[in-house]
Backbone as CSV, one residue per row, in Angstrom:
resi,resn,N_x,N_y,N_z,CA_x,CA_y,CA_z,C_x,C_y,C_z
1,MET,0.857,-1.201,0.000,0.000,0.000,0.000,0.886,1.243,0.000
2,THR,0.677,2.115,-0.957,1.521,3.291,-1.089,1.043,4.392,-0.169
3,ALA,1.915,5.402,-0.028,1.557,6.531,0.833,0.390,7.307,0.257
4,GLU,0.289,7.302,-1.117,-0.793,8.068,-1.735,-2.156,7.455,-1.435
5,THR,-2.201,6.096,-1.444,-3.485,5.442,-1.171,-3.887,5.566,0.275
6,MET,-2.910,5.847,1.153,-3.217,5.981,2.574,-3.500,7.425,2.963
7,SER,-3.450,8.335,2.009,-3.618,9.746,2.325,-5.023,10.025,2.800
8,PRO,-5.158,10.772,3.895,-6.492,11.097,4.387,-7.178,12.088,3.484
9,PRO,-8.530,12.162,3.582,-9.245,13.147,2.761,-8.784,14.559,3.083
10,GLY,-8.719,15.398,2.045,-8.319,16.780,2.238,-6.867,17.039,1.905
11,THR,-6.020,15.988,1.814,-4.626,16.182,1.463,-4.504,16.412,-0.032
12,ALA,-3.302,16.820,-0.459,-3.086,17.116,-1.873,-3.267,15.878,-2.743
13,SER,-2.750,14.726,-2.274,-2.898,13.499,-3.072,-4.350,13.078,-3.188
14,ALA,-5.119,13.263,-2.090,-6.536,12.912,-2.147,-7.276,13.810,-3.124
15,ARG,-6.894,15.091,-3.139,-7.538,16.010,-4.091,-7.180,15.658,-5.523
16,ARG,-5.941,15.198,-5.750,-5.542,14.798,-7.105,-6.346,13.583,-7.557
17,ARG,-6.574,12.606,-6.652,-7.352,11.431,-7.029,-8.780,11.821,-7.336
18,THR,-9.333,12.748,-6.552,-10.699,13.208,-6.820,-10.795,13.905,-8.161
19,GLY,-9.766,14.718,-8.479,-9.764,15.401,-9.766,-9.696,14.432,-10.929
20,ARG,-8.914,13.336,-10.787,-8.828,12.348,-11.863,-10.110,11.536,-11.989
21,ALA,-10.902,11.451,-10.921,-12.126,10.652,-10.961,-13.285,11.377,-11.623
22,TRP,-13.214,12.707,-11.726,-14.321,13.476,-12.298,-14.675,13.078,-13.726
23,PRO,-13.698,12.871,-14.639,-14.088,12.509,-16.019,-14.941,11.247,-16.097
24,ALA,-14.738,10.312,-15.191,-15.536,9.084,-15.216,-16.995,9.343,-14.894
25,ALA,-17.274,10.429,-14.184,-18.658,10.741,-13.819,-19.382,11.580,-14.865
26,VAL,-18.668,12.028,-15.901,-19.290,12.896,-16.909,-20.454,12.216,-17.622
27,PRO,-20.335,10.946,-18.074,-21.496,10.324,-18.729,-22.733,10.265,-17.828
28,LEU,-22.523,9.952,-16.557,-23.655,9.906,-15.634,-24.270,11.285,-15.451
29,LEU,-23.429,12.298,-15.294,-23.946,13.657,-15.127,-24.685,14.123,-16.378
30,ALA,-24.169,13.748,-17.560,-24.842,14.122,-18.805,-26.204,13.445,-18.908
31,PHE,-26.260,12.180,-18.526,-27.544,11.472,-18.558,-28.530,12.092,-17.568
32,MET,-28.058,12.424,-16.369,-28.925,13.050,-15.373,-29.458,14.383,-15.879
33,ALA,-28.590,15.163,-16.530,-29.022,16.464,-17.049,-30.059,16.295,-18.149
34,PHE,-29.872,15.284,-18.997,-30.809,15.067,-20.102,-32.122,14.463,-19.618
35,ALA,-32.039,13.442,-18.750,-33.238,12.712,-18.346,-34.039,13.426,-17.269
36,PHE,-33.368,14.207,-16.426,-34.054,14.870,-15.320,-34.000,16.395,-15.415
37,GLY,-32.875,16.913,-15.866,-32.728,18.365,-15.895,-33.648,19.037,-16.897
38,ILE,-33.662,18.550,-18.146,-34.507,19.167,-19.173,-35.988,19.066,-18.823
39,PRO,-36.506,17.889,-18.419,-37.915,17.844,-18.020,-38.228,18.743,-16.828
40,ALA,-37.282,18.853,-15.898,-37.530,19.710,-14.727,-37.628,21.173,-15.133
41,VAL,-36.756,21.596,-16.035,-36.810,22.985,-16.500,-38.101,23.237,-17.265
42,ALA,-38.489,22.287,-18.127,-39.738,22.436,-18.883,-40.946,22.480,-17.950
43,LEU,-40.926,21.642,-16.912,-42.017,21.643,-15.939,-42.092,22.969,-15.205
44,LEU,-40.941,23.463,-14.773,-40.916,24.719,-14.035,-41.376,25.878,-14.912
45,PHE,-40.907,25.913,-16.143,-41.286,26.999,-17.056,-42.776,26.929,-17.382
46,GLY,-43.290,25.722,-17.644,-44.700,25.576,-17.980,-45.619,25.905,-16.824
47,ALA,-45.201,25.576,-15.603,-46.042,25.850,-14.436,-46.238,27.343,-14.224
48,PHE,-45.257,28.133,-14.624,-45.351,29.591,-14.441,-45.763,30.321,-15.724
49,THR,-46.117,29.569,-16.762,-46.578,30.172,-18.009,-48.098,30.207,-18.030
50,VAL,-48.651,31.392,-18.077,-50.106,31.586,-18.032,-50.590,32.013,-19.416
51,THR,-51.707,31.422,-19.860,-52.286,31.745,-21.159,-53.584,32.525,-20.971
52,ASP,-53.704,33.638,-21.647,-54.923,34.437,-21.620,-55.931,33.809,-22.581
53,PRO,-57.094,33.305,-22.105,-58.050,32.637,-22.997,-58.588,33.547,-24.088
54,ALA,-58.704,34.816,-23.796,-59.300,35.731,-24.774,-58.351,36.027,-25.923
55,SER,-57.133,36.411,-25.608,-56.180,36.811,-26.646,-55.209,35.718,-27.048
56,GLY,-55.084,34.668,-26.203,-54.110,33.621,-26.476,-52.697,34.009,-26.125
57,ARG,-52.522,35.187,-25.553,-51.190,35.670,-25.183,-50.702,34.938,-23.942
58,THR,-49.418,34.625,-23.914,-48.821,33.943,-22.767,-47.882,34.881,-22.041
59,PHE,-47.825,34.712,-20.746,-46.939,35.523,-19.911,-46.608,34.729,-18.661
60,LEU,-45.584,35.148,-17.957,-45.161,34.464,-16.736,-45.971,34.998,-15.556
61,GLY,-46.397,34.070,-14.687,-47.171,34.447,-13.511,-47.424,33.240,-12.636
62,THR,-48.112,33.466,-11.548,-48.387,32.395,-10.574,-49.845,31.964,-10.598
63,ALA,-50.574,32.312,-11.639,-51.995,31.971,-11.692,-52.209,30.462,-11.720
64,ASN,-51.348,29.733,-12.425,-51.498,28.272,-12.481,-51.302,27.638,-11.112
65,LEU,-50.295,28.099,-10.380,-50.051,27.562,-9.039,-51.206,27.889,-8.102
66,ALA,-51.720,29.099,-8.215,-52.860,29.468,-7.378,-54.075,28.613,-7.713
67,GLU,-54.288,28.353,-9.012,-55.419,27.525,-9.430,-55.264,26.086,-8.946
68,SER,-54.022,25.591,-8.923,-53.781,24.203,-8.501,-54.036,23.990,-7.021
69,LEU,-54.154,25.061,-6.271,-54.403,24.962,-4.828,-55.816,25.416,-4.463
70,ARG,-56.728,25.323,-5.441,-58.121,25.691,-5.190,-59.055,24.626,-5.748
71,GLY,-60.258,24.572,-5.199,-61.329,23.759,-5.754,-61.000,22.290,-5.861
72,ASN,-61.358,21.710,-7.003,-61.178,20.278,-7.215,-59.708,19.889,-7.250
73,TYR,-58.858,20.797,-7.729,-57.420,20.501,-7.755,-56.877,20.309,-6.343
74,LEU,-57.270,21.178,-5.440,-56.838,21.034,-4.052,-57.400,19.771,-3.434
75,THR,-58.646,19.416,-3.789,-59.257,18.190,-3.270,-58.457,16.960,-3.669
76,THR,-58.024,16.927,-4.933,-57.240,15.774,-5.376,-55.877,15.731,-4.695
77,LEU,-55.266,16.896,-4.483,-53.964,16.933,-3.816,-54.083,16.441,-2.368
78,LEU,-55.090,16.922,-1.667,-55.306,16.482,-0.290,-55.718,15.011,-0.237
79,GLY,-56.462,14.557,-1.251,-56.827,13.148,-1.302,-55.616,12.248,-1.429
80,SER,-54.649,12.662,-2.252,-53.419,11.886,-2.391,-52.612,11.889,-1.103
81,VAL,-52.556,13.050,-0.436,-51.823,13.133,0.835,-52.474,12.232,1.882
82,ARG,-53.806,12.261,1.953,-54.523,11.420,2.929,-54.301,9.941,2.649
83,LEU,-54.447,9.536,1.402,-54.229,8.133,1.049,-52.806,7.701,1.364
84,SER,-51.840,8.529,1.012,-50.438,8.184,1.238,-50.118,8.085,2.724
85,ALA,-50.694,8.977,3.530,-50.441,8.944,4.973,-51.002,7.681,5.601
86,VAL,-52.208,7.278,5.209,-52.818,6.059,5.755,-52.020,4.829,5.337
87,VAL,-51.662,4.754,4.060,-50.885,3.617,3.568,-49.529,3.552,4.264
88,ALA,-48.877,4.690,4.428,-47.558,4.713,5.058,-47.632,4.289,6.521
89,ALA,-48.653,4.745,7.240,-48.780,4.393,8.658,-49.037,2.904,8.833
90,LEU,-50.007,2.373,8.097,-50.320,0.943,8.217,-49.177,0.083,7.684
91,GLY,-48.594,0.478,6.563,-47.495,-0.294,6.002,-46.274,-0.310,6.895
92,ALA,-45.973,0.835,7.524,-44.821,0.892,8.427,-45.034,-0.004,9.642
93,LEU,-46.239,0.020,10.199,-46.526,-0.805,11.381,-46.453,-2.294,11.057
94,LEU,-47.181,-2.716,10.024,-47.211,-4.142,9.684,-45.851,-4.609,9.155
95,GLY,-45.183,-3.780,8.374,-43.881,-4.171,7.855,-42.832,-4.309,8.945
96,ALA,-42.864,-3.425,9.937,-41.905,-3.519,11.047,-42.144,-4.785,11.869
97,LEU,-43.411,-5.105,12.127,-43.719,-6.321,12.884,-43.302,-7.573,12.120
98,LEU,-43.562,-7.590,10.810,-43.166,-8.749,10.005,-41.647,-8.862,9.935
99,ALA,-40.956,-7.745,9.797,-39.494,-7.778,9.758,-38.921,-8.302,11.073
100,GLN,-39.512,-7.900,12.199,-39.056,-8.394,13.491,-39.255,-9.901,13.611
101,ALA,-40.394,-10.394,13.120,-40.643,-11.837,13.164,-39.650,-12.593,12.295
102,VAL,-39.311,-12.031,11.154,-38.380,-12.705,10.250,-36.966,-12.686,10.815
103,VAL,-36.535,-11.554,11.341,-35.175,-11.429,11.849,-34.944,-12.338,13.056
104,THR,-35.941,-12.466,13.917,-35.797,-13.300,15.112,-36.104,-14.773,14.860
105,SER,-36.491,-15.132,13.639,-36.800,-16.522,13.332,-35.520,-17.352,13.317
106,SER,-35.645,-18.581,13.771,-34.487,-19.482,13.781,-34.284,-20.175,12.444
107,SER,-35.214,-19.988,11.517,-35.135,-20.643,10.213,-34.499,-19.698,9.203
108,ALA,-33.312,-20.045,8.757,-32.640,-19.234,7.745,-33.373,-19.309,6.415
109,ALA,-33.978,-20.466,6.127,-34.713,-20.618,4.874,-35.928,-19.702,4.841
110,LEU,-36.635,-19.624,5.975,-37.800,-18.737,6.050,-37.381,-17.283,5.866
111,ARG,-36.308,-16.910,6.506,-35.828,-15.532,6.397,-35.471,-15.205,4.958
112,GLY,-34.731,-16.095,4.307,-34.352,-15.850,2.920,-35.553,-15.791,1.994
113,ALA,-36.541,-16.672,2.234,-37.727,-16.697,1.382,-38.535,-15.414,1.529
114,VAL,-38.704,-14.944,2.776,-39.498,-13.733,3.001,-38.801,-12.511,2.406
115,LEU,-37.504,-12.398,2.599,-36.783,-11.248,2.055,-36.754,-11.270,0.530
116,SER,-36.617,-12.452,-0.060,-36.639,-12.545,-1.516,-38.016,-12.184,-2.063
117,ALA,-39.056,-12.717,-1.407,-40.415,-12.384,-1.835,-40.693,-10.899,-1.662
118,SER,-40.179,-10.308,-0.597,-40.392,-8.875,-0.368,-39.736,-8.047,-1.469
119,GLY,-38.545,-8.475,-1.906,-37.881,-7.757,-2.984,-38.680,-7.789,-4.279
120,VAL,-39.370,-8.902,-4.537,-40.196,-9.004,-5.751,-41.491,-8.217,-5.598
121,LEU,-42.190,-8.412,-4.479,-43.501,-7.785,-4.291,-43.399,-6.277,-4.139
122,ALA,-42.286,-5.780,-3.597,-42.130,-4.334,-3.442,-42.069,-3.624,-4.784
123,ASN,-41.732,-4.349,-5.850,-41.643,-3.754,-7.182,-42.769,-4.232,-8.096
124,PHE,-43.807,-4.821,-7.511,-44.928,-5.331,-8.303,-46.080,-4.348,-8.191
125,GLY,-46.453,-3.723,-9.279,-47.524,-2.736,-9.245,-48.088,-2.519,-10.628
126,GLY,-48.853,-1.443,-10.761,-49.416,-1.111,-12.050,-50.646,-1.937,-12.388
127,VAL,-50.904,-2.094,-13.690,-52.096,-2.797,-14.162,-52.101,-4.275,-13.760
128,PRO,-50.963,-5.010,-13.813,-51.004,-6.405,-13.361,-51.469,-6.543,-11.916
129,LEU,-51.008,-5.651,-11.034,-51.449,-5.709,-9.640,-52.940,-5.395,-9.541
130,ALA,-53.408,-4.423,-10.311,-54.831,-4.086,-10.297,-55.669,-5.274,-10.761
131,PHE,-55.238,-5.953,-11.822,-55.982,-7.115,-12.310,-56.028,-8.214,-11.257
132,LEU,-54.912,-8.431,-10.559,-54.874,-9.458,-9.516,-55.936,-9.195,-8.453
133,TRP,-56.041,-7.941,-8.008,-56.988,-7.618,-6.948,-58.423,-7.595,-7.447
134,VAL,-58.645,-7.141,-8.676,-59.999,-7.153,-9.224,-60.498,-8.585,-9.366
135,ALA,-59.626,-9.484,-9.819,-60.017,-10.885,-9.962,-60.237,-11.558,-8.618
136,THR,-59.632,-11.001,-7.570,-59.746,-11.619,-6.250,-60.842,-10.992,-5.405
137,LEU,-60.845,-9.651,-5.317,-61.771,-8.960,-4.420,-62.644,-7.926,-5.128
138,GLY,-62.706,-7.997,-6.448,-63.610,-7.117,-7.171,-65.062,-7.524,-6.947
139,ASN,-65.976,-6.846,-7.626,-67.403,-7.144,-7.443,-67.734,-8.584,-7.787
140,SER,-67.034,-9.143,-8.768,-67.241,-10.547,-9.152,-66.002,-11.384,-8.872
141,GLY,-65.173,-10.916,-7.944,-63.949,-11.631,-7.623,-64.195,-12.952,-6.940
142,VAL,-63.169,-13.799,-6.950,-63.293,-15.144,-6.387,-63.631,-15.093,-4.902
143,VAL,-62.876,-14.310,-4.134,-63.101,-14.241,-2.684,-64.406,-13.504,-2.377
144,THR,-64.704,-12.447,-3.128,-65.935,-11.691,-2.904,-67.156,-12.562,-3.107
145,THR,-67.141,-13.372,-4.160,-68.275,-14.255,-4.449,-68.363,-15.397,-3.450
146,ALA,-67.229,-15.970,-3.095,-67.234,-17.131,-2.208,-67.743,-16.785,-0.807
147,PHE,-67.402,-15.606,-0.311,-67.772,-15.232,1.056,-68.891,-14.190,1.109
148,GLY,-69.462,-13.845,-0.019,-70.560,-12.884,-0.038,-70.198,-11.524,0.506
149,LEU,-68.982,-11.048,0.198,-68.534,-9.772,0.747,-69.321,-8.595,0.178
150,GLY,-69.802,-8.741,-1.063,-70.562,-7.659,-1.656,-71.838,-7.357,-0.896
151,GLU,-72.446,-8.379,-0.310,-73.678,-8.182,0.452,-73.449,-7.417,1.745
152,SER,-72.225,-7.445,2.244,-71.904,-6.727,3.485,-71.397,-5.316,3.227
153,GLY,-71.416,-4.883,1.977,-71.008,-3.513,1.648,-69.569,-3.355,1.220
154,TRP,-68.830,-4.453,1.051,-67.433,-4.346,0.650,-67.315,-3.858,-0.793
155,SER,-66.376,-2.979,-1.044,-66.093,-2.512,-2.401,-64.599,-2.260,-2.530
156,LEU,-64.020,-2.857,-3.557,-62.595,-2.655,-3.814,-62.329,-1.306,-4.456
157,TYR,-63.386,-0.673,-4.969,-63.210,0.501,-5.816,-63.357,1.815,-5.060
158,GLY,-63.143,1.791,-3.749,-63.185,2.992,-2.943,-61.854,3.265,-2.279
159,PHE,-61.880,4.166,-1.305,-60.652,4.591,-0.631,-59.966,3.432,0.069
160,TRP,-60.706,2.677,0.891,-60.087,1.603,1.669,-59.692,0.418,0.797
161,GLY,-60.399,0.226,-0.309,-59.960,-0.800,-1.248,-58.617,-0.457,-1.849
162,LEU,-58.432,0.825,-2.173,-57.149,1.256,-2.719,-56.046,1.167,-1.670
163,VAL,-56.376,1.460,-0.416,-55.397,1.304,0.666,-54.940,-0.146,0.748
164,LEU,-55.887,-1.084,0.679,-55.536,-2.504,0.740,-54.617,-2.898,-0.412
165,VAL,-54.904,-2.412,-1.600,-54.069,-2.738,-2.764,-52.665,-2.166,-2.599
166,TYR,-52.570,-0.936,-2.139,-51.252,-0.313,-1.964,-50.430,-1.020,-0.879
167,MET,-51.112,-1.619,0.086,-50.384,-2.342,1.135,-49.624,-3.538,0.568
168,TYR,-50.071,-4.017,-0.597,-49.456,-5.191,-1.202,-47.976,-4.951,-1.499
169,PHE,-47.635,-3.734,-1.912,-46.213,-3.456,-2.177,-45.573,-2.591,-1.093
170,SER,-46.394,-1.979,-0.225,-45.823,-1.134,0.825,-45.251,-1.958,1.976
171,VAL,-45.977,-2.992,2.402,-45.491,-3.825,3.506,-44.177,-4.521,3.147
172,PRO,-44.054,-5.169,1.974,-42.749,-5.758,1.628,-41.618,-4.739,1.574
173,LEU,-41.917,-3.534,1.094,-40.882,-2.498,1.057,-40.428,-2.135,2.457
174,MET,-41.359,-2.060,3.396,-41.000,-1.756,4.786,-40.178,-2.887,5.393
175,VAL,-40.471,-4.116,5.016,-39.675,-5.245,5.499,-38.225,-5.100,5.048
176,LEU,-38.029,-4.733,3.797,-36.668,-4.551,3.282,-35.948,-3.407,3.985
177,VAL,-36.692,-2.382,4.387,-36.084,-1.238,5.072,-35.715,-1.594,6.506
178,MET,-36.605,-2.320,7.192,-36.432,-2.549,8.623,-35.561,-3.752,8.956
179,ALA,-35.474,-4.737,8.074,-34.696,-5.941,8.395,-33.234,-5.609,8.700
180,PRO,-32.529,-4.818,7.881,-31.140,-4.484,8.245,-31.044,-3.685,9.542
181,ALA,-32.009,-2.796,9.793,-31.976,-2.004,11.022,-32.168,-2.900,12.243
182,LEU,-33.081,-3.853,12.164,-33.307,-4.763,13.284,-32.105,-5.671,13.513
183,GLU,-31.454,-6.066,12.429,-30.245,-6.881,12.582,-29.106,-6.079,13.206
184,GLY,-29.176,-4.747,13.097,-28.146,-3.900,13.670,-28.264,-3.697,15.172
185,LEU,-29.380,-4.111,15.768,-29.516,-4.024,17.230,-28.531,-4.996,17.877
186,ARG,-27.643,-4.475,18.678,-26.586,-5.316,19.246,-27.117,-6.196,20.371
187,PRO,-26.740,-7.467,20.369,-27.191,-8.371,21.440,-26.752,-7.887,22.822
188,GLN,-25.630,-7.174,22.894,-25.148,-6.689,24.186,-26.143,-5.734,24.833
189,TRP,-26.884,-4.981,24.012,-27.867,-4.059,24.575,-28.985,-4.830,25.274
190,ARG,-29.448,-5.905,24.645,-30.501,-6.712,25.261,-29.980,-7.432,26.501
191,GLU,-28.746,-7.920,26.426,-28.157,-8.603,27.579,-27.993,-7.639,28.745
192,ALA,-27.570,-6.402,28.448,-27.419,-5.410,29.514,-28.769,-5.068,30.128
193,ALA,-29.801,-4.991,29.306,-31.140,-4.707,29.836,-31.636,-5.857,30.705
194,ASP,-31.395,-7.095,30.263,-31.828,-8.262,31.047,-31.094,-8.338,32.376
195,SER,-29.793,-8.056,32.331,-29.015,-8.122,33.572,-29.396,-7.018,34.547
196,SER,-29.968,-5.941,34.014,-30.413,-4.846,34.884,-31.833,-5.044,35.384
197,GLY,-32.459,-6.154,34.991,-33.812,-6.439,35.442,-34.906,-5.789,34.619
198,ALA,-34.572,-5.285,33.430,-35.570,-4.639,32.583,-36.409,-5.687,31.874
199,SER,-37.685,-5.397,31.733,-38.579,-6.287,31.000,-38.419,-6.054,29.499
200,ALA,-39.054,-6.932,28.707,-38.989,-6.769,27.256,-39.617,-5.447,26.826
201,TRP,-40.732,-5.083,27.484,-41.391,-3.812,27.166,-40.457,-2.639,27.467
202,GLN,-39.762,-2.658,28.600,-38.862,-1.575,28.960,-37.678,-1.496,28.000
203,TYR,-37.186,-2.659,27.546,-36.082,-2.665,26.595,-36.485,-1.986,25.297
204,TRP,-37.650,-2.359,24.766,-38.087,-1.772,23.505,-38.436,-0.294,23.667
205,ARG,-38.974,0.064,24.839,-39.377,1.452,25.046,-38.174,2.379,25.179
206,HIS,-37.158,1.935,25.902,-36.036,2.827,26.203,-34.808,2.607,25.314
207,VAL,-34.711,1.466,24.645,-33.536,1.177,23.824,-33.927,0.906,22.369
208,GLY,-34.723,-0.140,22.163,-35.015,-0.581,20.802,-35.706,0.462,19.948
209,VAL,-36.838,0.969,20.426,-37.606,1.924,19.621,-36.841,3.233,19.396
210,PRO,-36.187,3.830,20.429,-35.409,5.043,20.148,-34.311,4.843,19.102
211,VAL,-33.638,3.682,19.141,-32.580,3.433,18.162,-33.168,3.225,16.762
212,LEU,-34.317,2.543,16.710,-34.949,2.252,15.421,-35.811,3.386,14.903
213,ALA,-36.044,4.413,15.720,-36.948,5.494,15.322,-36.566,6.140,13.987
214,PRO,-35.283,6.447,13.737,-34.953,7.024,12.418,-35.303,6.097,11.265
215,SER,-35.066,4.796,11.421,-35.409,3.852,10.355,-36.913,3.739,10.187
216,LEU,-37.650,3.748,11.304,-39.111,3.678,11.225,-39.675,4.907,10.519
217,LEU,-39.199,6.074,10.914,-39.685,7.299,10.289,-39.231,7.391,8.834
218,GLY,-38.003,6.953,8.567,-37.529,6.942,7.193,-38.344,6.003,6.321
219,GLY,-38.707,4.825,6.867,-39.560,3.903,6.126,-40.941,4.484,5.886
220,PHE,-41.481,5.174,6.889,-42.780,5.831,6.735,-42.726,6.851,5.597
221,VAL,-41.680,7.641,5.578,-41.532,8.659,4.533,-41.399,8.004,3.163
222,LEU,-40.661,6.896,3.089,-40.478,6.194,1.821,-41.797,5.626,1.310
223,LEU,-42.581,5.028,2.203,-43.884,4.498,1.806,-44.826,5.623,1.389
224,PHE,-44.761,6.742,2.090,-45.591,7.886,1.732,-45.282,8.344,0.306
225,GLY,-44.004,8.467,0.000,-43.625,8.911,-1.332,-44.041,7.932,-2.412
226,GLY,-43.915,6.619,-2.138,-44.314,5.615,-3.126,-45.801,5.644,-3.409
227,ALA,-46.611,5.754,-2.351,-48.061,5.813,-2.539,-48.487,7.124,-3.169
228,PHE,-47.800,8.192,-2.848,-48.161,9.514,-3.374,-47.945,9.593,-4.881
229,ALA,-46.914,8.928,-5.371,-46.578,9.014,-6.793,-47.235,7.922,-7.629
230,ALA,-47.859,6.925,-7.019,-48.445,5.815,-7.782,-49.607,6.301,-8.634
231,TYR,-49.696,5.749,-9.841,-50.765,6.173,-10.751,-51.498,5.001,-11.402
232,ALA,-50.759,4.092,-12.035,-51.374,3.079,-12.887,-52.335,2.186,-12.108
233,THR,-51.942,1.776,-10.904,-52.808,0.899,-10.111,-54.115,1.596,-9.754
234,ALA,-54.027,2.842,-9.300,-55.236,3.582,-8.932,-56.105,3.839,-10.150
235,ALA,-55.498,4.157,-11.291,-56.273,4.428,-12.497,-57.014,3.188,-12.963
236,ALA,-56.380,2.009,-12.846,-57.010,0.779,-13.312,-58.111,0.297,-12.369
237,ILE,-58.019,0.636,-11.087,-58.994,0.135,-10.121,-60.122,1.120,-9.884
238,THR,-59.795,2.338,-9.557,-60.821,3.282,-9.111,-61.258,4.275,-10.176
239,GLY,-60.427,4.503,-11.202,-60.777,5.529,-12.167,-60.821,6.888,-11.497
240,SER,-61.987,7.528,-11.519,-62.153,8.835,-10.872,-62.934,8.735,-9.565
241,THR,-63.128,7.516,-9.046,-63.901,7.340,-7.812,-63.197,7.984,-6.629
242,VAL,-61.886,7.793,-6.540,-61.084,8.364,-5.468,-60.317,9.552,-6.031
243,PRO,-60.491,10.757,-5.476,-59.784,11.920,-6.014,-58.295,11.870,-5.689
244,LEU,-57.483,11.763,-6.724,-56.032,11.700,-6.566,-55.383,12.662,-7.548
245,VAL,-54.298,13.263,-7.128,-53.649,14.275,-7.959,-53.038,13.651,-9.213
246,THR,-52.550,12.412,-9.131,-51.982,11.771,-10.316,-53.050,11.535,-11.380
247,LEU,-54.258,11.169,-10.949,-55.351,10.978,-11.900,-55.788,12.313,-12.505
248,GLN,-55.737,13.370,-11.705,-56.086,14.701,-12.208,-55.095,15.151,-13.276
249,ILE,-53.825,14.879,-13.060,-52.803,15.230,-14.054,-53.016,14.417,-15.331
250,ALA,-53.374,13.137,-15.181,-53.628,12.305,-16.362,-54.800,12.836,-17.173
251,ASP,-55.840,13.316,-16.491,-56.976,13.911,-17.208,-56.531,15.125,-18.024
252,ALA,-55.628,15.906,-17.439,-55.133,17.078,-18.168,-54.307,16.669,-19.382
253,LEU,-53.523,15.609,-19.239,-52.705,15.150,-20.357,-53.550,14.600,-21.509
254,THR,-54.736,14.081,-21.200,-55.612,13.549,-22.243,-56.540,14.611,-22.815
255,GLY,-56.375,15.874,-22.394,-57.153,16.954,-22.973,-58.406,17.312,-22.231
256,ASP,-58.631,16.720,-21.070,-59.847,17.006,-20.304,-59.620,18.239,-19.424
257,VAL,-59.383,19.379,-20.070,-59.133,20.624,-19.346,-59.859,21.761,-20.038
258,LEU,-60.028,22.861,-19.321,-60.631,24.058,-19.896,-59.594,24.834,-20.699
259,VAL,-60.068,25.617,-21.646,-59.168,26.446,-22.448,-58.492,27.473,-21.539
260,GLY,-57.177,27.550,-21.666,-56.417,28.458,-20.827,-55.933,27.845,-19.535
261,HIS,-56.341,26.575,-19.271,-55.926,25.906,-18.037,-54.987,24.729,-18.321
262,GLU,-54.407,24.690,-19.510,-53.585,23.548,-19.886,-52.380,23.372,-18.960
263,ASN,-51.807,24.475,-18.513,-50.591,24.398,-17.700,-50.874,24.189,-16.213
264,VAL,-52.142,24.090,-15.838,-52.451,23.797,-14.441,-51.946,22.410,-14.066
265,ALA,-51.966,21.474,-15.051,-51.422,20.135,-14.794,-49.941,20.200,-14.460
266,LEU,-49.219,21.099,-15.141,-47.803,21.273,-14.817,-47.639,21.872,-13.428
267,ALA,-48.541,22.758,-13.046,-48.497,23.317,-11.692,-48.772,22.235,-10.658
268,LEU,-49.723,21.338,-10.959,-49.980,20.216,-10.058,-48.752,19.305,-9.958
269,SER,-48.087,19.096,-11.072,-46.850,18.302,-11.047,-45.786,18.980,-10.201
270,LEU,-45.710,20.311,-10.294,-44.757,21.039,-9.460,-45.114,20.904,-7.986
271,ASP,-46.415,20.919,-7.681,-46.843,20.679,-6.296,-46.361,19.315,-5.815
272,MET,-46.470,18.310,-6.680,-46.004,16.974,-6.304,-44.497,16.947,-6.092
273,VAL,-43.764,17.687,-6.938,-42.307,17.754,-6.783,-41.947,18.385,-5.441
274,VAL,-42.697,19.420,-5.057,-42.447,20.074,-3.770,-42.700,19.101,-2.619
275,VAL,-43.806,18.356,-2.692,-44.108,17.372,-1.645,-43.027,16.299,-1.608
276,ALA,-42.608,15.815,-2.792,-41.547,14.805,-2.838,-40.236,15.355,-2.284
277,GLY,-39.951,16.635,-2.559,-38.750,17.244,-2.005,-38.790,17.321,-0.496
278,LEU,-39.951,17.654,0.046,-40.098,17.682,1.504,-39.927,16.289,2.086
279,VAL,-40.461,15.287,1.380,-40.319,13.901,1.831,-38.850,13.504,1.885
280,MET,-38.094,13.817,0.827,-36.676,13.469,0.798,-35.886,14.277,1.821
281,ALA,-36.291,15.522,2.063,-35.608,16.344,3.061,-35.739,15.754,4.451
282,VAL,-36.836,15.041,4.698,-37.020,14.370,5.986,-36.299,13.031,6.000
283,HIS,-36.351,12.311,4.870,-35.834,10.946,4.820,-34.317,10.879,4.927
284,LEU,-33.606,11.729,4.202,-32.146,11.613,4.148,-31.465,11.865,5.492
285,PRO,-31.835,12.925,6.253,-31.208,13.090,7.572,-31.505,11.935,8.518
286,LEU,-32.727,11.397,8.443,-33.070,10.257,9.290,-32.235,9.045,8.926
287,GLN,-32.005,8.848,7.646,-31.197,7.718,7.197,-29.764,7.837,7.697
288,ARG,-29.205,9.043,7.628,-27.837,9.236,8.118,-27.736,9.021,9.617
289,ARG,-28.739,9.502,10.345,-28.717,9.320,11.791,-28.839,7.852,12.162
290,SER,-29.683,7.118,11.453,-29.845,5.689,11.735,-28.560,4.923,11.455
291,SER,-27.853,5.284,10.382,-26.625,4.571,10.035,-25.536,4.768,11.089
292,ARG,-25.546,5.920,11.776,-24.549,6.143,12.840,-24.781,5.214,14.017
293,TRP,-26.053,4.971,14.359,-26.360,4.110,15.493,-26.119,2.631,15.186
294,LEU,-26.433,2.214,13.951,-26.493,0.790,13.649,-25.269,0.278,12.889
295,ARG,-24.171,1.026,12.918,-22.967,0.568,12.268,-22.316,-0.533,13.078
């Protein structure tokens, strides 16, 4: 090992290595600028571009943003926030409990099977997922017909039906988030609590939950963002039954808008970007704090 490879960050040799590494990142930066930068600039410009219906003249202003926060547009935005919050809360709770059961299981095969299945199910969504649930719990679904759920008022095509569908990929995602954090709990902490006469409840209250809190909150934020941005599954199941901002944007893209309001969809998209930015602003610091505890 040479002296240059052992140089700490901030030294001249470390700066030289960083300078030589920059050209390798140029293709990635170019792709990021093309795939994300150009659409972001177009979205930002369109959201602030207002069209006068009478003259057709365009000018910069905040009328689109103001319109996106009123009436039916605001209803869809709040509907998405409400749905995402419910899905994130239930998914975080059930996913954390399932992850704890898997991590503490004595069966390595069970643990591997659950984690592998979680990796697949966390990325399973869209129209195939909607078809699966419609065939199972729709009005003429197998389970609905077999148990007469329709007679008791059950409907897959409402708010709680959509929550159930979203849980299908939210719970596995939470398992993937929480399993490494739970494995990071040191056995010495539990042994010290036991030797001090602490009960299991006291251990989790004063040690386990505080240490896992950043991961729990980070998982909640991640599930919130996933449910907030989902579109295809909700469109295939509920249509316009449940007011969601993604469905409202889709209506605008298909031409279902008033003259002069075409860019309101871009303003709604900007609203979603702001919400996603707030979500990431909460998630990243929590992730860093959790990694310090569980290293």
